[in-house]
GUTI-74783 format. One line per 2 residues: number of its first residue (from 1); for each residue x, z, y of C-alpha. Coordinates in pm, 1 decimal. Example, Ala and Ser with C-alpha at 12.3 -4.5 7.8 and 13.67 -1.06 7.14 Angstrom:
2
1> 1230.0,780.0,-450.0  1367.0,714.0,-106.0
This chain:
246
1> -1098.9,-1235.8,-724.6  -761.3,-1060.5,-687.1
3> -550.6,-1240.8,-946.5  -621.5,-1607.0,-878.3
5> -372.6,-1766.7,-640.5  -288.7,-2116.8,-522.8
7> -477.5,-2405.8,-691.0  -657.1,-2176.7,-938.2
9> -836.3,-1999.7,-644.2  -1189.2,-2113.9,-566.9
11> -1435.2,-2040.7,-283.9  -1629.6,-1819.1,-529.6
13> -1323.2,-1591.1,-569.0  -1295.8,-1561.4,-189.2
15> -1668.6,-1484.1,-160.6  -1643.7,-1198.2,-414.3
17> -1336.3,-1063.6,-245.0  -1510.4,-1077.9,92.6
19> -1828.3,-896.5,4.9  -1655.2,-611.2,-172.0
21> -1385.4,-535.9,81.6  -1577.0,-605.9,398.5
23> -1830.5,-345.2,291.9  -1546.7,-98.2,232.4
25> -1402.1,-181.8,580.6  -1746.6,-114.2,734.2
27> -1760.5,228.2,570.3  -1412.3,315.6,685.2
29> -1481.1,192.5,1034.5  -1791.6,409.7,1089.1
31> -1624.0,706.9,934.8  -1332.2,677.7,1173.1
33> -1568.9,659.5,1473.4  -1800.2,940.7,1371.1
35> -1542.2,1177.1,1225.2  -1241.5,1109.4,1447.1
37> -1367.1,913.5,1745.6  -1115.6,642.0,1662.2
39> -1171.5,276.8,1559.9  -971.0,242.7,1240.4
41> -1018.7,-118.8,1128.9  -859.9,-308.8,1424.6
43> -605.5,-241.9,1698.1  -680.7,-497.3,1974.7
45> -821.2,-247.1,2223.3  -533.9,-5.2,2170.1
47> -291.1,-229.4,2356.8  -511.1,-196.6,2663.7
49> -544.2,179.5,2624.6  -170.3,218.0,2580.8
51> -104.6,6.8,2892.9  -360.3,216.8,3086.3
53> -190.2,546.8,2985.0  157.1,411.9,3067.9
55> 47.1,305.8,3414.5  -107.1,652.5,3467.5
57> 228.0,797.7,3352.9  42.8,992.0,3082.7
59> 307.2,895.7,2831.6  245.0,1165.9,2574.2
61> -121.6,1063.4,2527.5  -35.9,692.5,2535.2
63> 195.9,749.0,2238.5  -110.8,805.1,2017.0
65> -232.8,453.3,2089.6  115.7,312.0,2011.9
67> 108.3,509.7,1685.9  -223.4,355.3,1592.3
69> -75.5,7.9,1637.0  235.5,94.0,1440.1
71> 28.0,248.3,1155.1  -179.4,-67.6,1113.3
73> 142.5,-280.1,1122.9  312.0,-52.5,873.5
75> 15.3,-90.7,632.3  34.6,-465.8,655.4
77> 413.4,-462.1,607.3  394.3,-232.3,299.8
79> 114.7,-436.3,141.9  300.6,-759.6,179.7
81> 631.0,-607.1,68.5  479.8,-464.6,-245.4
83> 303.5,-789.8,-331.5  624.8,-991.2,-285.7
85> 825.7,-739.2,-480.0  599.8,-764.6,-784.5
87> 558.2,-1138.5,-752.3  937.5,-1182.9,-775.5
89> 930.1,-970.5,-1094.6  653.3,-1193.2,-1226.9
91> 399.5,-909.6,-1248.5  58.3,-1011.2,-1387.7
93> -107.2,-816.1,-1102.0  120.0,-812.8,-795.2
95> -167.4,-700.3,-579.9  -243.0,-380.2,-779.5
97> 11.0,-152.8,-608.1  -140.4,-211.4,-263.1
99> -494.8,-163.1,-398.0  -396.8,162.9,-572.2
101> -230.0,288.3,-252.5  -542.2,222.5,-48.7
103> -755.0,390.8,-309.8  -525.8,692.2,-302.0
105> -556.4,724.7,77.1  -933.2,691.4,64.5
107> -962.0,949.3,-217.7  -726.1,1194.3,-42.3
109> -916.9,1180.1,288.6  -1250.1,1178.3,110.2
111> -1162.4,1503.4,-72.0  -965.9,1680.3,193.8
113> -1055.2,1516.9,528.6  -1305.0,1780.7,632.6
115> -1063.7,2051.1,520.4  -783.9,1904.5,737.2
117> -1009.1,1893.4,1041.4  -1129.6,2250.7,977.0
119> -766.4,2368.4,965.6  -703.0,2223.5,1312.3
121> -515.1,1911.0,1200.0  -499.0,1668.6,1496.3
123> -771.6,1408.4,1438.8  -569.7,1147.1,1616.4
125> -292.0,1184.1,1359.8  -545.7,1179.7,1077.9
127> -674.3,846.9,1203.3  -333.3,690.7,1134.8
129> -390.7,712.5,760.2  -709.2,514.4,784.7
131> -545.7,252.8,1010.5  -260.4,228.0,757.9
133> -510.3,180.0,475.0  -691.0,-98.0,671.2
135> -355.8,-261.1,745.2  -294.5,-260.7,372.2
137> -631.2,-414.7,298.1  -618.1,-683.4,574.2
139> -274.0,-802.0,468.9  -366.7,-798.0,100.8
141> -688.2,-995.9,150.1  -520.0,-1244.4,381.7
143> -236.0,-1305.2,135.9  -459.6,-1337.1,-170.5
145> -704.2,-1577.5,0.0  -437.6,-1786.9,179.4
147> -561.9,-1653.5,516.6  -918.7,-1765.4,445.4
149> -1065.5,-1413.7,435.4  -1037.7,-1129.1,688.3
151> -1232.6,-811.8,622.1  -1139.5,-538.0,862.7
153> -1238.2,-679.6,1201.1  -1485.4,-940.2,1325.8
155> -1345.6,-1086.4,1654.0  -1168.2,-1375.0,1490.1
157> -1460.2,-1424.9,1252.5  -1707.6,-1471.3,1533.7
159> -1469.8,-1708.7,1709.3  -1432.5,-1917.2,1390.6
161> -1808.8,-1905.2,1321.7  -1882.4,-2031.3,1673.0
163> -1637.7,-2321.3,1627.7  -1783.9,-2412.1,1286.0
165> -2145.1,-2392.5,1398.0  -2064.6,-2638.7,1677.8
167> -1894.0,-2870.1,1426.5  -2227.3,-2901.4,1237.0
169> -2347.3,-3128.2,1516.1  -2055.5,-3369.6,1459.9
171> -1951.5,-3351.6,1089.6  -2195.6,-3582.1,913.6
173> -2005.5,-3680.9,599.2  -2134.6,-3507.8,285.9
175> -1794.0,-3377.3,180.0  -1704.6,-3249.4,526.4
177> -2045.7,-3089.6,576.5  -2041.3,-2917.6,240.3
179> -1697.2,-2769.1,309.8  -1809.6,-2659.2,654.3
181> -2131.2,-2492.0,525.8  -1931.3,-2314.1,259.4
183> -1696.6,-2172.6,521.9  -1990.9,-2064.0,745.8
185> -2156.6,-1890.8,449.6  -1833.6,-1701.1,376.6
187> -1802.1,-1583.0,733.7  -2168.4,-1477.8,747.1
189> -2130.1,-1284.6,424.2  -1829.6,-1096.4,564.8
191> -2018.1,-1010.2,882.4  -2329.3,-903.2,688.3
193> -2148.4,-679.8,441.6  -1927.3,-527.6,715.5
195> -2240.3,-450.0,918.9  -2413.8,-314.2,606.4
197> -2117.4,-89.6,541.4  -2131.3,43.1,895.8
199> -2501.5,112.2,891.1  -2516.7,270.2,543.9
201> -2198.3,461.9,617.9  -2357.2,599.1,931.2
203> -2644.3,746.1,734.0  -2418.5,869.4,452.7
205> -2191.2,1041.7,705.4  -2479.7,1263.5,817.8
207> -2474.0,1447.3,485.7  -2136.8,1364.2,326.6
209> -1896.0,1360.9,623.8  -1551.9,1255.9,504.8
211> -1669.7,1253.0,144.9  -1833.4,915.8,215.3
213> -1478.2,772.5,177.9  -1511.1,852.5,-191.9
215> -1775.1,586.8,-206.5  -1541.3,341.5,-47.2
217> -1267.6,433.4,-300.6  -1518.7,393.1,-581.9
219> -1613.6,42.4,-466.0  -1242.0,-50.3,-463.7
221> -1211.5,83.3,-820.0  -1522.3,-114.5,-930.5
223> -1387.2,-433.1,-769.4  -1056.6,-391.9,-948.4
225> -1226.2,-321.0,-1282.4  -1466.1,-609.2,-1236.0
227> -1172.8,-843.4,-1174.5  -989.7,-718.9,-1484.5
229> -1290.5,-740.7,-1712.8  -1382.5,-1086.5,-1583.6
231> -1032.8,-1209.7,-1645.8  -1029.7,-1079.9,-2006.9
233> -1366.2,-1232.3,-2071.9  -1241.4,-1570.9,-1937.4
235> -935.7,-1558.7,-2163.2  -1136.3,-1463.6,-2471.2
237> -1394.7,-1737.0,-2395.4  -1123.9,-2002.1,-2351.7
239> -897.8,-1873.8,-2634.5  -608.4,-1788.5,-2400.4
241> -347.4,-1538.2,-2504.9  -416.0,-1196.3,-2341.0
243> -63.6,-1166.2,-2188.5  -56.8,-1519.6,-2044.3
245> -78.7,-1596.0,-1674.4  -361.0,-1807.0,-1526.7
């Protein structure tokens, strides 16, 4: 799911990656909206809000929207930088640093988010940490899946889904149609699990508040552990040395 790259990566790996992390993104998204009043999984609308504030000459408030954009960009940059850094050093798990960093952010806000708000910490600044975490995740998923999977926002997914649904009327060859149906299934899974994360997160927020992010962090830990256990099982089953690369 996380470790397979290039030719060794299959649609099944991408599907597992999609359902785990799109659910996490849904949880983070609804938490950002309900706790902070800020969308924390995409930044498209913030360009329009920033432009609106600039034209109104409300520069100080507009700076928050610019900071949201920069935070998401910084998360993407850091994730890619860490992955490339460990790839060059032939790490067995070059993705791990980015995942651990995202887990750390989710755990910190899950444990202390309500306390920060109670102490008067600016909620708009707090939102930047979630945007940074989602920038980390989106970059990581995109890099691992060769840009096949996106988990933090749905605009591009619905565009691609619309294109692929229309192609069903024209692609008649068995190989083409199978590939197309597999891609549609992946996109529908991402949408379904993102939506499920949002809905379940909304109910969880009523009683847990920021602590619901602990569930998101736990899912990330489970996904990482599942990937590690599955890899070890595969190596044992196929009599591959434990320290060898796939």
